[in-house]
KESE-462216 format. One record per residue (C-alpha): x, y, z. Coordinates in nm, 2 decimals. Layout:
N
<node <X; Y; Z>>
...
***
This chain:
484
<node <-1.44; -3.66; 1.57>>
<node <-1.15; -3.42; 1.49>>
<node <-0.80; -3.38; 1.41>>
<node <-0.59; -3.42; 1.70>>
<node <-0.25; -3.36; 1.57>>
<node <-0.11; -3.24; 1.24>>
<node <0.25; -3.28; 1.13>>
<node <0.37; -3.08; 0.84>>
<node <0.74; -3.15; 0.69>>
<node <0.87; -3.01; 0.33>>
<node <0.53; -2.86; 0.22>>
<node <0.57; -2.49; 0.08>>
<node <0.72; -2.29; 0.27>>
<node <0.74; -2.53; 0.57>>
<node <1.11; -2.66; 0.56>>
<node <1.32; -2.91; 0.77>>
<node <1.25; -3.07; 1.05>>
<node <0.85; -3.14; 1.11>>
<node <0.64; -2.84; 1.25>>
<node <0.36; -3.05; 1.49>>
<node <0.09; -2.90; 1.64>>
<node <-0.05; -3.10; 1.87>>
<node <-0.41; -3.07; 1.96>>
<node <-0.46; -3.34; 2.19>>
<node <-0.48; -3.14; 2.52>>
<node <-0.48; -2.79; 2.41>>
<node <-0.83; -2.76; 2.23>>
<node <-1.05; -2.89; 2.00>>
<node <-0.99; -2.53; 1.78>>
<node <-0.70; -2.36; 1.67>>
<node <-0.60; -1.98; 1.64>>
<node <-0.30; -1.89; 1.49>>
<node <-0.11; -1.54; 1.47>>
<node <0.16; -1.49; 1.22>>
<node <0.28; -1.21; 1.00>>
<node <0.27; -1.21; 0.60>>
<node <0.48; -1.43; 0.51>>
<node <0.50; -1.69; 0.81>>
<node <0.33; -1.99; 0.69>>
<node <-0.06; -1.95; 0.76>>
<node <-0.15; -2.02; 0.42>>
<node <0.08; -2.27; 0.38>>
<node <-0.10; -2.45; 0.66>>
<node <-0.44; -2.35; 0.54>>
<node <-0.34; -2.56; 0.23>>
<node <-0.19; -2.83; 0.36>>
<node <-0.54; -2.94; 0.54>>
<node <-0.74; -2.77; 0.24>>
<node <-0.52; -3.04; -0.05>>
<node <-0.54; -3.33; 0.24>>
<node <-0.89; -3.29; 0.25>>
<node <-0.91; -3.36; -0.17>>
<node <-1.16; -3.59; -0.33>>
<node <-0.92; -3.85; -0.53>>
<node <-1.04; -3.77; -0.82>>
<node <-0.78; -3.50; -1.01>>
<node <-0.61; -3.55; -0.65>>
<node <-0.29; -3.34; -0.62>>
<node <0.01; -3.48; -0.58>>
<node <0.28; -3.38; -0.29>>
<node <0.58; -3.33; -0.47>>
<node <0.39; -3.02; -0.69>>
<node <0.37; -2.87; -0.33>>
<node <0.73; -2.98; -0.16>>
<node <0.94; -2.68; -0.09>>
<node <1.14; -2.50; -0.37>>
<node <1.46; -2.58; -0.18>>
<node <1.42; -2.92; -0.06>>
<node <1.58; -3.20; -0.26>>
<node <1.50; -3.47; -0.07>>
<node <1.20; -3.74; -0.08>>
<node <1.05; -3.77; 0.29>>
<node <0.82; -3.43; 0.31>>
<node <0.50; -3.56; 0.45>>
<node <0.16; -3.41; 0.60>>
<node <0.02; -3.64; 0.88>>
<node <-0.31; -3.61; 1.03>>
<node <-0.38; -3.72; 1.34>>
<node <-0.78; -3.80; 1.32>>
<node <-1.04; -3.96; 1.60>>
<node <-1.16; -3.90; 1.91>>
<node <-1.07; -3.92; 2.26>>
<node <-1.02; -4.31; 2.27>>
<node <-0.86; -4.39; 1.92>>
<node <-0.65; -4.10; 1.69>>
<node <-0.50; -4.29; 1.38>>
<node <-0.23; -4.16; 1.14>>
<node <-0.34; -4.07; 0.81>>
<node <-0.03; -3.92; 0.57>>
<node <0.05; -3.79; 0.25>>
<node <0.34; -3.79; 0.09>>
<node <0.47; -3.87; -0.22>>
<node <0.45; -4.27; -0.19>>
<node <0.12; -4.26; -0.02>>
<node <-0.19; -4.10; -0.03>>
<node <-0.51; -4.02; 0.21>>
<node <-0.77; -3.95; -0.04>>
<node <-0.91; -4.30; -0.05>>
<node <-1.00; -4.32; 0.30>>
<node <-1.33; -4.27; 0.39>>
<node <-1.29; -4.03; 0.65>>
<node <-1.04; -3.79; 0.45>>
<node <-1.29; -3.85; 0.12>>
<node <-1.59; -3.79; 0.37>>
<node <-1.44; -3.48; 0.47>>
<node <-1.32; -3.35; 0.14>>
<node <-1.72; -3.33; 0.06>>
<node <-1.83; -3.10; 0.35>>
<node <-1.51; -2.87; 0.45>>
<node <-1.50; -2.53; 0.45>>
<node <-1.16; -2.38; 0.35>>
<node <-1.20; -1.97; 0.31>>
<node <-0.96; -1.72; 0.19>>
<node <-1.03; -1.41; 0.12>>
<node <-0.96; -1.45; -0.25>>
<node <-1.30; -1.70; -0.18>>
<node <-1.45; -1.37; -0.11>>
<node <-1.39; -1.21; -0.42>>
<node <-1.56; -1.43; -0.67>>
<node <-1.86; -1.30; -0.56>>
<node <-1.80; -0.93; -0.69>>
<node <-1.46; -0.82; -0.71>>
<node <-1.37; -1.02; -1.03>>
<node <-1.68; -0.95; -1.18>>
<node <-1.62; -0.56; -1.10>>
<node <-1.65; -0.45; -1.49>>
<node <-2.00; -0.67; -1.52>>
<node <-2.35; -0.52; -1.45>>
<node <-2.43; -0.80; -1.28>>
<node <-2.30; -1.06; -1.10>>
<node <-2.33; -1.43; -1.17>>
<node <-2.26; -1.70; -0.95>>
<node <-2.35; -1.97; -1.19>>
<node <-2.02; -2.17; -1.20>>
<node <-1.90; -2.07; -0.82>>
<node <-2.29; -2.23; -0.71>>
<node <-2.25; -2.55; -0.91>>
<node <-1.84; -2.62; -0.88>>
<node <-1.81; -2.49; -0.53>>
<node <-2.11; -2.38; -0.29>>
<node <-2.31; -2.66; -0.40>>
<node <-2.11; -2.92; -0.54>>
<node <-2.14; -3.12; -0.28>>
<node <-2.49; -3.11; -0.19>>
<node <-2.76; -3.40; -0.31>>
<node <-3.05; -3.26; -0.58>>
<node <-3.32; -3.30; -0.36>>
<node <-3.51; -3.44; -0.71>>
<node <-3.24; -3.69; -0.85>>
<node <-3.02; -3.77; -0.49>>
<node <-2.70; -3.68; -0.66>>
<node <-2.47; -3.39; -0.61>>
<node <-2.54; -3.10; -0.83>>
<node <-2.19; -3.07; -0.96>>
<node <-2.20; -3.40; -1.10>>
<node <-2.48; -3.39; -1.23>>
<node <-2.40; -3.07; -1.47>>
<node <-2.13; -3.29; -1.54>>
<node <-2.32; -3.58; -1.67>>
<node <-2.57; -3.27; -1.86>>
<node <-2.26; -3.17; -2.02>>
<node <-2.16; -3.51; -2.13>>
<node <-2.49; -3.58; -2.28>>
<node <-2.48; -3.25; -2.45>>
<node <-2.14; -3.36; -2.65>>
<node <-2.32; -3.69; -2.77>>
<node <-2.50; -3.76; -3.08>>
<node <-2.84; -3.69; -3.10>>
<node <-3.08; -3.96; -3.08>>
<node <-3.43; -4.00; -2.87>>
<node <-3.29; -4.17; -2.59>>
<node <-3.04; -3.93; -2.53>>
<node <-3.23; -3.63; -2.58>>
<node <-3.53; -3.80; -2.36>>
<node <-3.21; -3.88; -2.10>>
<node <-3.10; -3.50; -2.10>>
<node <-3.42; -3.37; -2.13>>
<node <-3.50; -3.56; -1.76>>
<node <-3.19; -3.43; -1.65>>
<node <-3.23; -3.09; -1.75>>
<node <-3.57; -3.03; -1.57>>
<node <-3.48; -3.22; -1.26>>
<node <-3.14; -3.02; -1.26>>
<node <-3.29; -2.67; -1.30>>
<node <-3.64; -2.75; -1.06>>
<node <-3.37; -2.89; -0.78>>
<node <-3.16; -2.60; -0.82>>
<node <-3.42; -2.37; -0.81>>
<node <-3.53; -2.52; -0.52>>
<node <-3.22; -2.56; -0.33>>
<node <-3.14; -2.18; -0.39>>
<node <-3.45; -2.06; -0.23>>
<node <-3.31; -2.26; 0.09>>
<node <-2.99; -2.11; 0.06>>
<node <-3.11; -1.74; 0.07>>
<node <-3.28; -1.85; 0.35>>
<node <-3.01; -1.97; 0.53>>
<node <-2.74; -1.66; 0.40>>
<node <-3.04; -1.43; 0.52>>
<node <-3.03; -1.57; 0.82>>
<node <-2.66; -1.57; 0.86>>
<node <-2.63; -1.20; 0.72>>
<node <-2.89; -1.05; 0.96>>
<node <-2.63; -1.09; 1.22>>
<node <-2.38; -0.88; 1.12>>
<node <-2.67; -0.61; 1.13>>
<node <-2.62; -0.43; 0.77>>
<node <-3.00; -0.39; 0.65>>
<node <-2.88; -0.60; 0.38>>
<node <-3.07; -0.94; 0.21>>
<node <-3.03; -1.17; -0.07>>
<node <-3.14; -1.33; -0.37>>
<node <-3.09; -1.56; -0.62>>
<node <-3.23; -1.52; -0.98>>
<node <-3.20; -1.80; -1.24>>
<node <-3.35; -1.61; -1.57>>
<node <-3.62; -1.79; -1.74>>
<node <-3.65; -2.20; -1.67>>
<node <-3.28; -2.25; -1.58>>
<node <-3.04; -2.39; -1.87>>
<node <-3.14; -2.53; -2.17>>
<node <-3.02; -2.69; -2.49>>
<node <-2.94; -2.49; -2.79>>
<node <-3.21; -2.59; -3.07>>
<node <-2.92; -2.64; -3.31>>
<node <-2.58; -2.65; -3.16>>
<node <-2.51; -2.86; -2.92>>
<node <-2.43; -2.66; -2.64>>
<node <-2.59; -2.52; -2.31>>
<node <-2.77; -2.17; -2.28>>
<node <-2.85; -1.97; -2.03>>
<node <-2.62; -2.09; -1.73>>
<node <-2.65; -1.77; -1.54>>
<node <-2.74; -1.71; -1.11>>
<node <-2.78; -1.39; -1.06>>
<node <-2.71; -1.26; -0.70>>
<node <-2.94; -1.00; -0.61>>
<node <-2.89; -0.78; -0.30>>
<node <-3.14; -0.54; -0.11>>
<node <-3.02; -0.28; 0.10>>
<node <-3.31; -0.14; 0.36>>
<node <-3.53; -0.34; 0.16>>
<node <-3.45; -0.19; -0.22>>
<node <-3.31; -0.42; -0.44>>
<node <-2.94; -0.25; -0.59>>
<node <-2.87; -0.29; -0.92>>
<node <-2.54; -0.31; -0.93>>
<node <-2.50; -0.40; -0.60>>
<node <-2.07; -0.49; -0.63>>
<node <-2.02; -0.09; -0.73>>
<node <-2.25; 0.06; -0.46>>
<node <-2.18; -0.13; -0.11>>
<node <-1.83; -0.06; 0.10>>
<node <-1.63; -0.33; 0.14>>
<node <-1.77; -0.49; 0.46>>
<node <-2.12; -0.48; 0.33>>
<node <-1.96; -0.70; 0.02>>
<node <-1.71; -0.94; 0.24>>
<node <-2.04; -1.00; 0.52>>
<node <-2.28; -1.10; 0.20>>
<node <-1.98; -1.32; 0.04>>
<node <-1.90; -1.50; 0.39>>
<node <-2.26; -1.53; 0.46>>
<node <-2.34; -1.74; 0.12>>
<node <-2.01; -1.94; 0.19>>
<node <-2.09; -2.02; 0.53>>
<node <-2.45; -2.11; 0.47>>
<node <-2.38; -2.36; 0.19>>
<node <-2.17; -2.55; 0.40>>
<node <-2.44; -2.54; 0.69>>
<node <-2.66; -2.66; 0.41>>
<node <-2.45; -2.97; 0.28>>
<node <-2.53; -3.27; 0.46>>
<node <-2.25; -3.35; 0.75>>
<node <-1.97; -3.61; 0.80>>
<node <-1.80; -3.72; 1.07>>
<node <-1.53; -3.45; 1.06>>
<node <-1.61; -3.10; 0.93>>
<node <-1.39; -2.88; 0.95>>
<node <-1.39; -2.47; 0.83>>
<node <-1.07; -2.32; 0.79>>
<node <-1.07; -1.91; 0.74>>
<node <-0.73; -1.78; 0.67>>
<node <-0.74; -1.40; 0.67>>
<node <-1.08; -1.39; 0.56>>
<node <-1.18; -1.05; 0.80>>
<node <-0.93; -0.82; 0.61>>
<node <-1.22; -0.63; 0.44>>
<node <-1.44; -0.62; 0.79>>
<node <-1.36; -0.35; 1.08>>
<node <-1.41; -0.47; 1.45>>
<node <-1.72; -0.41; 1.45>>
<node <-1.83; -0.62; 1.18>>
<node <-1.58; -0.86; 1.29>>
<node <-1.68; -0.96; 1.60>>
<node <-2.05; -1.07; 1.47>>
<node <-1.83; -1.34; 1.26>>
<node <-1.75; -1.49; 1.59>>
<node <-2.07; -1.50; 1.74>>
<node <-2.18; -1.68; 1.39>>
<node <-1.92; -1.94; 1.44>>
<node <-2.00; -1.96; 1.81>>
<node <-2.40; -2.01; 1.72>>
<node <-2.40; -2.18; 1.39>>
<node <-2.04; -2.38; 1.35>>
<node <-2.04; -2.51; 1.76>>
<node <-2.03; -2.90; 1.59>>
<node <-1.74; -2.81; 1.33>>
<node <-1.37; -2.77; 1.39>>
<node <-1.26; -2.45; 1.36>>
<node <-0.90; -2.29; 1.21>>
<node <-0.84; -1.95; 1.21>>
<node <-0.55; -1.75; 1.13>>
<node <-0.45; -1.38; 1.13>>
<node <-0.17; -1.15; 1.08>>
<node <-0.35; -0.89; 1.32>>
<node <-0.22; -0.91; 1.65>>
<node <-0.50; -0.72; 1.80>>
<node <-0.78; -0.95; 1.66>>
<node <-0.56; -1.23; 1.75>>
<node <-0.60; -1.13; 2.12>>
<node <-0.96; -1.00; 2.15>>
<node <-1.06; -1.35; 1.97>>
<node <-0.86; -1.52; 2.28>>
<node <-1.04; -1.29; 2.51>>
<node <-1.35; -1.39; 2.34>>
<node <-1.39; -1.81; 2.30>>
<node <-1.28; -1.82; 2.64>>
<node <-1.59; -1.94; 2.74>>
<node <-1.69; -2.14; 2.42>>
<node <-1.80; -2.49; 2.52>>
<node <-1.50; -2.62; 2.31>>
<node <-1.18; -2.54; 2.36>>
<node <-0.87; -2.36; 2.20>>
<node <-0.55; -2.33; 2.13>>
<node <-0.35; -2.08; 2.04>>
<node <-0.01; -2.07; 1.81>>
<node <0.22; -1.82; 1.65>>
<node <0.39; -1.86; 1.33>>
<node <0.70; -1.66; 1.30>>
<node <0.98; -1.53; 0.97>>
<node <1.37; -1.64; 1.02>>
<node <1.63; -1.64; 0.79>>
<node <1.86; -1.93; 0.73>>
<node <2.23; -1.92; 0.61>>
<node <2.06; -2.01; 0.24>>
<node <1.86; -1.69; 0.27>>
<node <1.51; -1.81; 0.29>>
<node <1.26; -1.83; 0.48>>
<node <1.20; -2.11; 0.70>>
<node <0.88; -2.14; 0.94>>
<node <0.87; -2.23; 1.29>>
<node <0.53; -2.29; 1.52>>
<node <0.60; -2.15; 1.92>>
<node <0.29; -2.23; 2.10>>
<node <0.08; -1.97; 2.26>>
<node <0.10; -1.92; 2.63>>
<node <-0.10; -1.76; 2.87>>
<node <0.06; -1.41; 3.03>>
<node <0.10; -1.66; 3.37>>
<node <0.24; -1.90; 3.16>>
<node <0.51; -1.66; 3.07>>
<node <0.55; -1.47; 3.40>>
<node <0.63; -1.82; 3.54>>
<node <0.93; -1.85; 3.25>>
<node <1.06; -1.52; 3.35>>
<node <1.03; -1.60; 3.73>>
<node <1.24; -1.91; 3.72>>
<node <1.53; -1.72; 3.48>>
<node <1.50; -1.50; 3.82>>
<node <1.40; -1.20; 3.56>>
<node <1.14; -1.03; 3.80>>
<node <1.04; -0.71; 3.61>>
<node <0.94; -0.91; 3.32>>
<node <0.73; -1.15; 3.55>>
<node <0.55; -0.86; 3.71>>
<node <0.50; -0.70; 3.40>>
<node <0.31; -1.05; 3.27>>
<node <0.14; -1.11; 3.60>>
<node <-0.02; -0.73; 3.53>>
<node <-0.11; -0.86; 3.22>>
<node <-0.30; -1.12; 3.31>>
<node <-0.47; -0.94; 3.64>>
<node <-0.58; -0.69; 3.33>>
<node <-0.69; -0.90; 3.18>>
<node <-0.91; -1.16; 3.38>>
<node <-1.08; -0.83; 3.50>>
<node <-1.16; -0.71; 3.14>>
<node <-1.29; -1.07; 3.06>>
<node <-1.55; -1.10; 3.34>>
<node <-1.66; -0.79; 3.31>>
<node <-1.80; -0.88; 2.91>>
<node <-1.90; -1.19; 3.05>>
<node <-2.10; -1.04; 3.34>>
<node <-2.19; -0.73; 3.14>>
<node <-2.04; -0.50; 3.45>>
<node <-2.05; -0.07; 3.43>>
<node <-1.71; 0.04; 3.39>>
<node <-1.64; 0.39; 3.44>>
<node <-1.58; 0.53; 3.06>>
<node <-1.29; 0.68; 2.92>>
<node <-1.28; 0.85; 2.58>>
<node <-0.93; 0.73; 2.54>>
<node <-0.89; 0.36; 2.57>>
<node <-0.53; 0.45; 2.74>>
<node <-0.68; 0.59; 3.00>>
<node <-0.92; 0.29; 3.11>>
<node <-0.73; 0.22; 3.39>>
<node <-0.70; -0.15; 3.54>>
<node <-0.80; 0.02; 3.87>>
<node <-1.11; 0.09; 3.74>>
<node <-1.22; -0.30; 3.67>>
<node <-1.13; -0.38; 4.02>>
<node <-1.34; -0.16; 4.18>>
<node <-1.63; -0.33; 4.02>>
<node <-1.54; -0.65; 4.00>>
<node <-1.40; -0.68; 4.35>>
<node <-1.75; -0.50; 4.50>>
<node <-1.97; -0.76; 4.24>>
<node <-2.26; -0.93; 4.42>>
<node <-2.38; -1.29; 4.27>>
<node <-2.76; -1.26; 4.18>>
<node <-2.81; -1.54; 4.40>>
<node <-2.68; -1.35; 4.71>>
<node <-2.32; -1.31; 4.84>>
<node <-1.96; -1.18; 4.72>>
<node <-1.83; -1.29; 4.39>>
<node <-1.48; -1.28; 4.57>>
<node <-1.44; -1.35; 4.95>>
<node <-1.25; -1.11; 5.17>>
<node <-0.94; -1.31; 5.23>>
<node <-0.84; -1.29; 4.83>>
<node <-0.93; -0.93; 4.81>>
<node <-0.70; -0.87; 5.09>>
<node <-0.43; -1.04; 4.87>>
<node <-0.50; -0.85; 4.58>>
<node <-0.48; -0.55; 4.72>>
<node <-0.17; -0.64; 4.87>>
<node <0.02; -0.67; 4.60>>
<node <-0.18; -0.38; 4.33>>
<node <0.00; -0.09; 4.44>>
<node <0.33; -0.27; 4.39>>
<node <0.34; -0.57; 4.18>>
<node <0.04; -0.46; 3.99>>
<node <0.12; -0.13; 3.99>>
<node <0.26; -0.07; 3.62>>
<node <0.41; 0.25; 3.75>>
<node <0.63; 0.01; 3.90>>
<node <0.75; -0.13; 3.63>>
<node <0.97; 0.24; 3.52>>
<node <1.20; 0.24; 3.78>>
<node <1.46; -0.01; 3.94>>
<node <1.29; -0.34; 4.08>>
<node <1.26; -0.34; 4.46>>
<node <1.04; -0.61; 4.54>>
<node <1.17; -0.96; 4.58>>
<node <1.14; -1.30; 4.44>>
<node <0.88; -1.42; 4.69>>
<node <0.66; -1.12; 4.63>>
<node <0.64; -1.16; 4.29>>
<node <0.58; -1.57; 4.32>>
<node <0.31; -1.51; 4.61>>
<node <0.15; -1.21; 4.34>>
<node <0.16; -1.50; 4.07>>
<node <-0.03; -1.68; 4.30>>
<node <-0.29; -1.46; 4.35>>
<node <-0.37; -1.37; 4.01>>
<node <-0.36; -1.75; 3.95>>
<node <-0.63; -1.78; 4.19>>
<node <-0.84; -1.48; 4.13>>
<node <-0.83; -1.55; 3.75>>
<node <-0.94; -1.92; 3.85>>
<node <-1.22; -1.75; 4.08>>
<node <-1.33; -1.56; 3.81>>
<node <-1.32; -1.84; 3.58>>
<node <-1.63; -2.01; 3.76>>
<node <-1.86; -1.78; 3.78>>
<node <-2.13; -1.86; 3.50>>
<node <-2.26; -1.61; 3.28>>
<node <-2.47; -1.28; 3.36>>
<node <-2.49; -1.45; 3.71>>
<node <-2.36; -1.11; 3.88>>
<node <-2.61; -0.80; 3.94>>
<node <-2.57; -0.49; 3.75>>
***
């Protein structure tokens, strides 16, 4: 079960004609690149609010674009599988929150932005300890069933607060004690599971850190004289190289703090009982990560969230290209989109979505427009892209250059063209190698693009077809199938 189509009109940054993202054919998951202010977070909020519980459900009019005066805005999601995808709508006159598929997904969804991660460290920067009681009960484990009472922790905690507010009596006190005992015992047991799963994920970042949760005493209890709850605390403890750190949020760097935070959030999602539709949306959560810490997150998503529908947004073009490069070998397909800012006559910033096309697709468009130089540049980009992806996929040994700009495509081609399968035989046949060699010095030579165009349309078209064949052939070779 997945979202197959998204239509957004007059919601937050989106304005005017509906913006439609079709995932029916292109992919199961979605990767979006966009500059700051281009609408990525509006897409994040559109899906996040769509999957809201019926209780305290948001109103569409409260999220309508501020320049819009009409009432025909909407968010429409087609949700289903390959055989059927009914449409669910959220607008001023209709709500989706009563639908079972939406209601169930609201309990298992994982929508994280950078501000979510700050709740585990930055907002408590003036405190000695990091207390995440409210975050744990109301967010992380909100829909997790207490293993003792078999009701969600958030619901049980609300019941406890309701009991505390009541007039004291024998029956009220017995019921309150029963709820407090089961809540505390169930919470401590679940926190042990959460810390174990969090550390399993955290270890993949290779930061030499681990976490645990400390519940003071035996947990929450009612004050002896006043009708109020005491000891509402869960302290996040972090160890580095086996040593527990006092005030870890003042000691660890941004990457380690972010890794701790995201590991806890992801672990909580994995522990929550599954629904038919499970969506995880990470909106620029990697601001605090350098590139070496971003790649482990992709591996975590691939291994632990392969049966989830994943949405990733980023303002970083280099990271966008790297993710696109890395997810080619995932079992689930990916769609790609780019968001841009634009100016209207009124001076506002409308948002539009441009579907991402691969380099050969862009080259074909330039070829159709008879812009041969531009077509040749994109063909070369596709050539370099498929060689680098294949080398990474097969762990091939390529000549090292201190300056990445000196890493020539020829170095990759020299190795790939001679690659042998572990089962015997060459990866590429002699005819295809000869075709690539024919165009490598002219169409695929970056120096030729700075001079006046000397090649003809037929040469460019043939080189495009050749690289298309090369890309298709390399994509069919299984991972780690090449002998080194």
